[in-house]
C-alpha positions as CSV (number, residue, x, y, z in Angstrom):
1,M,-36.3,-35.1,-11.1
2,K,-35.3,-33.0,-8.1
3,T,-33.3,-29.8,-8.7
4,D,-29.7,-29.9,-7.5
5,L,-29.6,-26.6,-5.6
6,S,-25.8,-26.9,-5.2
7,R,-25.4,-27.0,-9.0
8,V,-27.8,-24.0,-9.3
9,K,-25.8,-22.0,-6.8
10,T,-22.5,-23.0,-8.5
11,L,-23.9,-21.7,-11.8
12,F,-25.1,-18.5,-10.3
13,S,-21.6,-18.0,-8.9
14,M,-20.0,-18.7,-12.2
15,F,-22.0,-15.8,-13.7
16,H,-21.2,-13.6,-10.7
17,M,-24.9,-13.6,-9.7
18,S,-26.4,-14.0,-6.2
19,A,-28.5,-17.0,-5.5
20,D,-31.0,-14.4,-4.2
21,Y,-32.3,-14.3,-7.8
22,L,-34.1,-17.6,-7.1
23,D,-36.5,-15.6,-4.9
24,R,-37.2,-12.8,-7.4
25,G,-40.2,-12.7,-9.6
26,V,-39.5,-12.6,-13.3
27,I,-41.2,-9.3,-13.6
28,N,-38.5,-7.8,-11.4
29,L,-35.6,-8.9,-13.6
30,S,-33.9,-6.9,-16.3
31,V,-33.6,-8.3,-19.8
32,G,-29.9,-9.1,-19.2
33,E,-30.7,-10.9,-16.0
34,K,-33.3,-13.0,-17.7
35,Q,-30.8,-13.8,-20.5
36,R,-28.2,-15.0,-18.0
37,I,-30.7,-17.0,-16.0
38,A,-31.9,-18.7,-19.3
39,L,-28.3,-19.7,-19.9
40,I,-28.0,-21.0,-16.4
41,R,-31.1,-23.1,-17.0
42,S,-29.5,-24.5,-20.1
43,L,-26.5,-25.6,-18.1
44,L,-28.2,-27.3,-15.3
45,F,-27.7,-30.7,-16.9
46,M,-24.4,-30.1,-18.7
47,P,-25.2,-30.6,-22.3
48,Q,-22.7,-32.1,-24.8
49,I,-23.6,-29.4,-27.3
50,L,-24.7,-25.9,-26.4
51,L,-26.5,-23.8,-29.1
52,L,-26.4,-20.1,-28.3
53,D,-28.1,-17.4,-30.3
54,E,-27.0,-13.8,-29.5
55,V,-26.4,-14.9,-25.9
56,T,-24.8,-11.5,-25.0
57,S,-27.0,-9.2,-27.0
58,A,-28.8,-7.7,-24.0
59,L,-25.8,-7.5,-21.7
60,D,-23.5,-4.6,-20.8
61,E,-19.8,-5.0,-21.5
62,A,-18.9,-6.3,-18.0
63,N,-21.6,-9.0,-18.0
64,A,-20.9,-9.9,-21.6
65,L,-17.3,-10.6,-20.7
66,I,-18.4,-12.8,-17.8
67,V,-20.7,-14.8,-20.1
68,E,-18.0,-15.1,-22.7
69,E,-15.5,-16.4,-20.1
70,V,-18.0,-19.0,-18.8
71,I,-18.7,-20.1,-22.4
72,S,-15.0,-20.4,-23.2
73,S,-14.4,-22.4,-20.0
74,L,-17.2,-24.8,-20.9
75,N,-15.7,-25.2,-24.4
76,N,-12.3,-25.9,-22.8
77,D,-14.0,-28.6,-20.6
78,G,-15.2,-30.4,-23.8
79,I,-18.7,-28.9,-24.5
80,T,-19.2,-28.2,-28.1
81,I,-20.5,-24.6,-28.5
82,L,-22.4,-23.4,-31.6
83,W,-22.5,-19.6,-31.0
84,I,-24.5,-17.4,-33.3
85,T,-23.6,-13.8,-33.1
86,H,-23.4,-10.7,-35.3
87,N,-20.4,-9.5,-33.3
88,L,-17.5,-10.3,-35.5
89,E,-14.9,-9.3,-32.8
90,Q,-16.5,-11.7,-30.3
91,S,-16.6,-14.6,-32.8
92,R,-13.0,-14.1,-33.8
93,K,-11.9,-13.9,-30.2
94,Y,-13.6,-17.2,-29.1
95,A,-14.2,-19.4,-32.1
96,N,-12.0,-22.1,-33.5
97,K,-14.1,-22.3,-36.6
98,L,-16.0,-19.4,-38.1
99,L,-19.0,-20.1,-40.4
100,T,-20.4,-17.0,-42.1
101,V,-24.0,-17.2,-43.4
102,E,-25.6,-14.6,-45.7
103,D,-29.1,-14.6,-47.1
104,G,-29.5,-18.2,-45.7
105,E,-26.4,-19.6,-47.5
106,I,-23.0,-20.4,-46.3
107,K,-20.6,-17.7,-47.5
108,S,-17.4,-18.9,-45.9
109,V,-15.9,-21.3,-43.4
110,E,-12.6,-20.4,-41.6
111,E,-10.4,-22.4,-39.3
112,L,-9.1,-20.0,-36.7
113,I,-5.7,-20.7,-35.1
114,K,-5.5,-19.9,-31.4
């Protein structure tokens, strides 16, 4: 399957990143840049369900906010998001259901009203 460069550029734009990253070697990328590019790769074919594990952990506050806004927008567009995070503030801000797991067992399930 041929890569849709228009889609790639749109995704880079959504994350406020230049398409110039396509020409950079992975060794020249920061951990945060690698993390955002991995998310972009996951979005190339618009999944119905997106599983995210600590997707903003290596990002500074400004880039974390950009990623959070993109994820929220995707959810508003109908993509189901399963977002694993240790950041309680982040989960309460964006989740409509909050599942808390401790020691491998479900501790609680909350319906959050937005």
